[in-house]
C-alpha positions in Angstrom: -188.1 -141.4 28.6 -188.5 -137.7 29.4 -186.3 -135.8 31.8 -189.3 -135.4 34.2 -190.0 -139.2 34.2 -186.3 -139.9 34.8 -186.2 -137.5 37.7 -189.4 -139.1 39.1 -187.8 -142.5 38.9 -184.6 -141.3 40.6 -186.6 -139.7 43.4 -188.6 -142.8 43.9 -185.6 -144.9 44.9 -182.8 -142.6 45.9 -180.8 -145.1 48.0 -180.9 -147.7 45.2 -179.6 -145.2 42.7 -177.0 -143.7 45.0 -175.7 -147.2 45.7 -175.6 -147.9 42.0 -173.6 -144.8 41.4 -171.2 -145.6 44.2 -170.8 -149.1 42.8 -169.9 -147.8 39.3 -167.5 -145.2 40.8 -165.8 -147.9 42.9 -165.4 -150.2 39.8 -163.7 -147.4 37.9 -161.3 -146.3 40.7 -158.4 -148.2 42.1 -158.2 -145.6 44.9 -161.7 -146.3 46.1 -161.0 -150.1 45.8 -158.1 -149.6 48.2 -160.1 -147.5 50.6 -163.3 -149.6 50.6 -161.9 -153.1 50.5 -162.2 -155.1 53.7 -159.7 -157.8 54.7 -161.9 -160.3 56.7 -158.9 -161.9 58.4 -157.7 -158.6 60.0 -160.9 -156.7 60.6 -160.4 -154.0 63.3 -162.4 -151.3 64.9 -161.3 -148.8 62.2 -162.7 -151.1 59.5 -166.4 -150.5 60.5 -167.1 -148.4 57.5 -165.6 -151.0 55.2 -168.3 -153.4 56.3 -170.6 -151.2 54.2 -168.3 -150.2 51.4 -167.1 -153.7 50.5 -170.5 -154.3 48.9 -169.7 -151.7 46.2 -166.6 -153.5 45.0 -166.6 -156.2 42.4 -164.1 -158.7 41.0 -164.9 -158.2 37.3 -167.2 -156.5 34.8 -169.4 -159.6 34.6 -169.6 -159.7 38.4 -170.6 -156.0 38.4 -173.1 -156.4 35.6 -175.1 -159.2 37.3 -174.9 -157.9 40.8 -175.8 -154.3 40.0 -178.5 -155.3 37.5 -180.3 -157.4 40.2 -179.7 -154.8 42.9 -181.2 -152.0 40.8 -184.2 -154.1 39.7 -185.0 -155.4 43.1 -184.0 -152.2 44.9 -186.2 -149.9 42.9 -189.2 -152.2 43.4 -188.7 -152.6 47.2 -187.7 -149.0 47.9 -190.8 -147.7 46.1 -193.2 -150.2 47.6 -191.9 -150.7 51.1 -189.2 -148.0 51.8 -188.9 -148.5 55.6 -188.6 -152.3 55.3 -186.1 -151.8 52.4 -183.9 -149.4 54.5 -184.0 -151.7 57.5 -183.1 -154.9 55.5 -180.3 -153.0 53.7 -178.8 -151.6 56.8 -178.9 -154.9 58.8 -177.7 -157.1 56.0 -175.0 -154.7 54.9 -173.3 -155.2 58.3 -174.4 -158.8 59.0 -173.2 -160.3 55.6 -169.5 -159.5 55.8 -169.5 -160.6 59.5 -171.3 -163.8 58.7 -168.9 -164.5 55.8 -166.0 -163.8 58.1 -167.3 -166.2 60.8 -168.5 -169.0 58.5 -165.5 -168.9 56.1 -162.4 -167.9 58.1 -160.2 -168.8 55.1 -161.8 -166.1 53.0 -159.7 -163.0 52.9 -161.8 -160.5 51.0 -165.5 -160.0 50.5 -166.8 -158.0 47.5 -170.1 -157.5 45.8 -173.8 -156.8 46.0 -174.8 -160.5 45.9 -175.6 -160.7 49.6 -177.6 -157.5 49.5 -179.3 -158.8 46.3 -180.4 -161.9 48.2 -181.6 -159.9 51.2 -183.6 -157.6 49.1 -185.0 -160.5 47.1 -186.1 -162.2 50.4 -187.8 -158.9 51.3 -189.7 -158.8 48.0 -190.8 -162.4 48.2 -191.8 -162.2 51.8 -193.8 -159.0 51.3 -195.6 -160.4 48.3 -196.4 -163.6 50.2 -197.8 -161.5 53.1 -199.8 -159.4 50.7 -201.3 -162.4 49.0 -202.2 -163.9 52.4 -204.1 -160.8 53.4 
């Protein structure tokens, strides 16, 4: 892969690649883990940013591998093909997922990972492909 084609790929899905970079940085930094982790049992007004950052944190290397692999694959496709829908789905689900987990599982203390976002982006991909095939 040439440098030009790599730059083209990075430019075609900047939010996906930035999210991937932040996820890798968070995994390698205990400082970021402490700053970005959300305690679902004591969420306060000042934790609003943590609703977004908790998705970048993972419990293990295997958890990171599968979550990030799926996010990058699905994210690159959706961000390139339907950028506005991708950004909307990502923004809404990034906030809604931790709140939904907090409300549906009050015993759960901490939420981490891209799995919820993976699922939301997968749903976007499937729904857009179905709509396209119906047209």
